[in-house]
C-alpha positions as CSV (number, residue, x, y, z in Angstrom):
1,X,-24.8,-1.3,21.1
2,X,-22.8,-0.1,17.9
3,X,-23.4,-1.4,14.7
4,X,-20.3,-0.9,11.7
5,X,-20.7,-2.0,8.0
6,X,-17.6,-3.3,7.0
7,X,-17.3,-2.3,3.1
8,X,-15.1,-4.0,0.3
9,X,-14.1,-4.8,-3.2
10,X,-16.9,-7.9,-4.4
11,X,-14.3,-10.0,-5.6
12,X,-15.1,-10.6,-9.8
13,X,-15.8,-13.9,-11.1
14,X,-12.8,-15.4,-11.7
15,X,-10.5,-13.5,-9.4
16,X,-6.7,-13.9,-8.7
17,X,-5.7,-14.7,-5.3
18,X,-4.6,-10.7,-5.1
19,X,-8.1,-9.5,-5.5
20,X,-9.7,-12.4,-3.0
21,X,-6.9,-11.7,-0.3
22,X,-9.8,-9.0,0.8
23,X,-12.0,-11.8,1.6
24,X,-9.9,-12.6,4.3
25,X,-9.0,-9.0,5.6
26,X,-13.0,-8.9,5.9
27,X,-13.6,-11.7,7.9
28,X,-10.1,-10.7,10.4
29,X,-11.2,-7.4,10.9
30,X,-15.3,-8.7,11.4
31,X,-13.8,-11.5,14.6
32,X,-12.0,-8.6,16.3
33,X,-14.8,-5.7,15.5
34,X,-16.8,-8.4,17.3
35,X,-15.1,-9.1,20.0
36,X,-15.4,-5.5,20.9
37,X,-18.6,-6.3,21.4
38,X,-19.7,-4.3,17.8
39,X,-22.2,-5.9,16.2
40,X,-20.9,-6.0,12.3
41,X,-22.6,-6.6,8.6
42,X,-20.5,-6.6,5.3
43,X,-21.1,-5.0,2.2
44,X,-19.4,-6.0,-0.8
45,X,-19.0,-2.9,-3.6
46,X,-18.9,-2.9,-6.9
47,X,-19.5,-0.8,-10.3
48,X,-22.8,0.1,-8.6
49,X,-21.1,1.4,-5.9
50,X,-23.1,5.4,-5.9
51,X,-26.2,3.0,-5.2
52,X,-24.5,1.0,-2.6
53,X,-22.9,3.9,-0.8
54,X,-26.7,5.5,-0.9
55,X,-28.2,2.3,0.5
56,X,-25.1,2.2,3.5
57,X,-26.5,5.9,4.0
58,X,-30.0,4.7,5.1
59,X,-28.7,1.6,6.9
60,X,-27.6,4.1,9.7
61,X,-24.4,2.4,11.0
62,X,-22.4,3.8,13.5
63,X,-19.4,4.4,11.1
64,X,-18.2,1.8,8.4
65,X,-14.4,-0.1,8.1
66,X,-13.6,0.7,4.6
67,X,-11.5,-2.4,2.8
68,X,-12.2,-0.9,-0.8
69,X,-8.8,-1.5,-2.7
70,X,-10.3,-1.4,-6.3
71,X,-13.6,-0.9,-7.9
72,X,-13.5,-4.0,-10.6
73,X,-10.0,-4.4,-10.1
74,X,-9.5,-1.2,-10.9
75,X,-7.5,1.0,-8.3
76,X,-7.5,4.1,-9.6
77,X,-11.5,4.1,-8.7
78,X,-10.8,3.5,-5.1
79,X,-11.1,7.1,-3.9
80,X,-14.4,7.2,-5.2
81,X,-15.7,5.9,-1.9
82,X,-14.4,7.7,0.7
83,X,-15.6,10.7,-1.2
84,X,-18.9,9.3,-1.2
85,X,-18.9,8.5,2.6
86,X,-18.1,11.9,3.1
87,X,-21.2,13.1,1.1
88,X,-23.4,11.4,3.2
89,X,-21.4,11.9,6.8
90,X,-20.7,8.4,7.1
91,X,-18.0,7.9,9.5
92,X,-15.3,5.4,8.3
93,X,-11.8,4.4,9.2
94,X,-9.2,4.6,7.8
95,X,-7.4,7.4,5.5
96,X,-9.4,10.2,4.2
97,X,-10.2,11.0,0.8
98,X,-7.5,13.3,0.0
99,X,-4.7,10.9,1.3
100,X,-6.5,8.3,-0.7
101,X,-7.0,10.0,-3.6
102,X,-3.2,11.6,-3.9
103,X,-0.9,8.1,-2.9
104,X,-3.6,6.2,-4.9
105,X,-1.4,8.0,-8.3
106,X,2.4,7.0,-7.6
107,X,3.4,9.7,-9.9
108,X,1.0,12.5,-8.4
109,X,2.6,11.2,-4.3
110,X,5.6,11.0,-5.9
111,X,5.7,14.9,-7.3
112,X,4.1,16.0,-3.5
113,X,7.5,14.2,-2.2
114,X,9.8,15.4,-3.4
115,X,8.3,18.7,-3.6
116,X,8.2,17.9,0.4
117,X,12.3,17.6,0.5
118,X,11.1,13.1,1.2
119,X,13.6,11.4,-1.4
120,X,11.7,9.5,-4.2
121,X,13.2,7.7,-6.9
122,X,13.0,10.1,-10.2
123,X,9.9,9.5,-12.6
124,X,9.5,9.8,-16.1
125,X,5.9,9.3,-18.2
126,X,6.3,6.5,-21.2
127,X,6.9,9.6,-23.5
128,X,9.7,10.9,-21.8
129,X,12.1,7.9,-22.4
130,X,14.2,10.6,-24.3
131,X,15.1,11.2,-20.8
132,X,16.8,8.6,-19.8
133,X,20.6,7.6,-18.8
134,X,22.2,5.2,-20.7
135,X,23.8,2.7,-18.7
136,X,21.1,3.2,-16.1
137,X,18.5,1.2,-14.2
138,X,14.9,1.8,-14.4
139,X,11.8,0.1,-13.1
140,X,8.9,0.2,-15.2
141,X,5.6,1.0,-13.1
142,X,1.4,1.0,-12.6
143,X,0.7,4.3,-12.0
144,X,-2.8,3.2,-9.9
145,X,-2.2,-0.2,-8.9
146,X,-1.4,-2.3,-5.7
147,X,-0.5,-5.8,-4.3
148,X,2.5,-5.9,-7.4
149,X,-0.3,-6.1,-10.6
150,X,1.6,-5.4,-13.5
151,X,5.0,-6.2,-12.2
152,X,6.8,-8.6,-13.6
153,X,11.2,-9.3,-13.4
154,X,11.0,-7.9,-16.7
155,X,10.3,-4.4,-15.3
156,X,13.4,-3.9,-14.7
157,X,15.4,-2.7,-17.7
158,X,18.7,-1.3,-18.3
159,X,18.5,2.2,-20.3
160,X,20.3,0.2,-23.6
161,X,19.7,-0.1,-27.2
162,X,16.5,-2.0,-28.1
163,X,15.0,-0.7,-24.3
164,X,12.4,0.8,-26.0
165,X,10.7,-2.7,-26.4
166,X,9.6,-2.8,-22.7
167,X,8.0,1.0,-23.2
168,X,5.6,-0.5,-26.5
169,X,2.0,0.3,-25.9
170,X,2.4,1.7,-22.4
171,X,0.4,4.8,-22.0
172,X,1.2,8.0,-19.8
173,X,-2.2,7.7,-17.9
174,X,-1.8,4.3,-16.7
175,X,2.2,3.5,-16.7
176,X,5.3,5.1,-15.5
177,X,9.5,4.8,-15.5
178,X,11.3,5.1,-12.2
179,X,14.6,4.8,-11.6
180,X,15.7,1.5,-10.1
181,X,17.1,1.9,-6.3
182,X,19.5,-1.1,-5.9
183,X,19.4,-1.6,-2.9
184,X,17.3,-2.8,0.6
185,X,14.1,-2.8,0.1
186,X,11.7,-2.2,3.9
187,X,8.1,-2.0,4.4
188,X,7.4,0.3,7.7
189,X,3.6,0.2,9.2
190,X,2.5,2.9,11.0
191,X,-0.5,2.7,13.9
192,X,-2.6,6.2,14.5
193,X,-2.3,6.3,19.0
194,X,-3.8,9.4,21.2
195,X,-0.4,10.3,21.3
196,X,0.3,10.9,17.6
197,X,1.0,8.1,15.1
198,X,3.3,5.3,16.1
199,X,6.2,4.0,13.7
200,X,5.9,0.2,14.3
201,X,9.3,-2.1,14.0
202,X,10.2,-1.9,9.8
203,X,10.7,-5.3,8.0
204,X,12.7,-5.7,5.7
205,X,12.5,-8.1,2.5
206,X,15.6,-10.4,2.1
207,X,15.9,-11.7,-1.7
208,X,17.1,-15.0,-0.5
209,X,19.1,-16.8,-3.4
210,X,18.6,-14.2,-6.1
211,X,21.6,-14.2,-8.7
212,X,23.5,-10.8,-9.8
213,X,21.1,-11.0,-13.0
214,X,18.1,-11.2,-11.5
215,X,16.7,-7.8,-9.7
216,X,15.5,-7.7,-6.4
217,X,12.1,-6.7,-6.5
218,X,8.4,-7.8,-4.7
219,X,6.9,-8.3,-8.2
220,X,3.4,-9.9,-8.4
221,X,5.2,-13.6,-8.2
222,X,6.9,-12.9,-5.4
223,X,3.8,-11.8,-3.6
224,X,1.4,-13.8,-5.0
225,X,2.6,-17.3,-6.8
226,X,2.9,-19.7,-3.9
227,X,4.5,-22.3,-5.9
228,X,6.8,-20.2,-7.5
229,X,10.9,-19.3,-7.2
230,X,9.9,-15.7,-6.0
231,X,7.6,-16.1,-3.4
232,X,9.6,-18.9,-2.1
233,X,12.4,-17.3,-1.6
234,X,11.4,-12.9,-0.8
235,X,11.4,-13.3,2.9
236,X,10.3,-10.4,5.6
237,X,12.8,-10.4,8.5
238,X,12.5,-8.3,11.3
239,X,16.3,-6.5,11.7
240,X,15.4,-5.3,15.3
241,X,18.1,-4.3,16.9
242,X,20.9,-5.0,14.3
243,X,19.8,-2.0,12.1
244,X,22.0,0.6,12.5
245,X,20.9,4.0,14.8
246,X,21.8,6.1,11.4
247,X,19.1,4.0,9.0
248,X,17.0,4.0,11.2
249,X,16.3,7.5,12.2
250,X,16.1,7.9,8.7
251,X,13.4,5.3,8.2
252,X,11.7,6.7,11.0
253,X,11.7,10.4,9.9
254,X,11.1,9.8,6.4
255,X,8.0,7.3,7.4
256,X,6.0,9.9,9.8
257,X,7.3,12.7,7.2
258,X,4.9,11.4,5.1
259,X,2.1,10.7,7.5
260,X,2.3,14.4,7.7
261,X,2.4,15.1,4.5
262,X,-0.3,13.6,2.9
263,X,-2.6,14.2,5.9
264,X,-3.2,10.0,7.1
265,X,-5.2,8.8,9.7
266,X,-5.7,5.3,11.3
267,X,-3.2,3.1,10.1
268,X,-0.5,2.9,6.9
269,X,2.8,1.6,5.4
270,X,5.0,2.9,3.8
271,X,7.9,1.1,1.1
272,X,10.9,2.1,0.8
273,X,14.3,1.3,-0.5
274,X,17.9,2.3,0.5
275,X,21.6,3.5,-0.9
276,X,25.0,2.4,0.0
277,X,24.8,5.5,1.8
278,X,21.5,4.4,4.1
279,X,19.2,7.2,2.0
280,X,15.9,6.4,2.3
281,X,13.7,6.7,-0.9
282,X,10.2,6.5,-0.3
283,X,8.9,4.1,-3.1
284,X,5.4,4.5,-2.3
285,X,3.2,5.2,0.7
286,X,0.1,2.6,0.9
287,X,-2.8,4.2,2.9
288,X,-5.0,1.2,2.5
289,X,-2.8,-1.6,3.3
290,X,-3.6,-5.0,3.1
291,X,-4.6,-5.9,7.2
292,X,-5.3,-9.8,6.7
293,X,-3.7,-12.2,9.4
294,X,-0.5,-12.9,6.9
295,X,-0.3,-9.3,5.9
296,X,2.8,-7.2,6.7
297,X,0.6,-4.7,8.4
298,X,-0.2,-7.5,11.0
299,X,2.8,-9.1,11.4
300,X,3.8,-5.4,12.7
301,X,1.6,-5.2,14.9
302,X,2.8,-8.8,16.3
303,X,6.6,-7.8,16.6
304,X,5.6,-5.2,18.5
305,X,4.1,-7.3,21.1
306,X,0.3,-5.2,20.2
307,X,-2.6,-7.9,20.4
308,X,-4.5,-6.9,17.9
309,X,-7.8,-6.4,19.3
310,X,-6.0,-3.5,20.6
311,X,-4.9,-2.8,16.9
312,X,-8.3,-2.3,16.2
313,X,-9.4,-0.3,19.1
314,X,-6.7,2.7,17.9
315,X,-7.5,2.5,14.3
316,X,-11.4,2.9,15.1
317,X,-10.2,5.9,17.4
318,X,-9.2,7.6,14.6
319,X,-12.0,7.7,12.2
320,X,-13.2,10.2,9.5
321,X,-16.0,11.9,10.8
């Protein structure tokens, strides 16, 4: 009988919903691994991750299910975990070290995509604000964080007199400015299979009751604050056959190009926006996407008609070894 350790980022004391969500993921994965007849135990990962992974290596589990999204709520440290798993030759689920490292940095991933011919919004460091074009819209984002951490309705701004106030105190190591693509937004999940990656049904993020002055973005409130206007009025829909064929093809081609460019494995989610000509701009590649019961990835597997136990089997069939 196989034995698996689920590792995850241990939430800090007083953690908010975005950090606590990993516990829902652990419980969901644990349930389905047990249904596959696998013996499962858990290990929370903290700032003592080097010692914790060394201890894990001595426990001789058959593989690890990696749910570590951050260390001490810092996304830029997450790649240390697959690096250590590699060091100790521990098989693990999800994406490999190289993919986690490159995609964790939105600016590094963006540069790689643009070099490969994959559309990605133009980006600038805060110290390059003199390169912005008057009258155009931009959005300020954290380089390393996921889950809309650090993004608010005020993150979108127009380049006009006084815009520099938006950038005060933002350093080039942790923040960047991105061209704002004012169009439709889609999340597209991908699942590995014996015949290669499968693009699951695209989900569109629909912004209901947003007036023309309110940016249509998935900010922190829209993602995590259940009583907020943003959360209530930001809705995931699966347009299915109502998507025009050109857009459907462009979405699929862009997602598969990202999968192959970054050497993705197991599963991933790609977030994009489109312009009025159905051109697809990849915003980010989530190489370790949320996989809780209410997540976009799980919703896409349901839309595709897959029992989640089959999804888990496909993920662990594509381990990093």
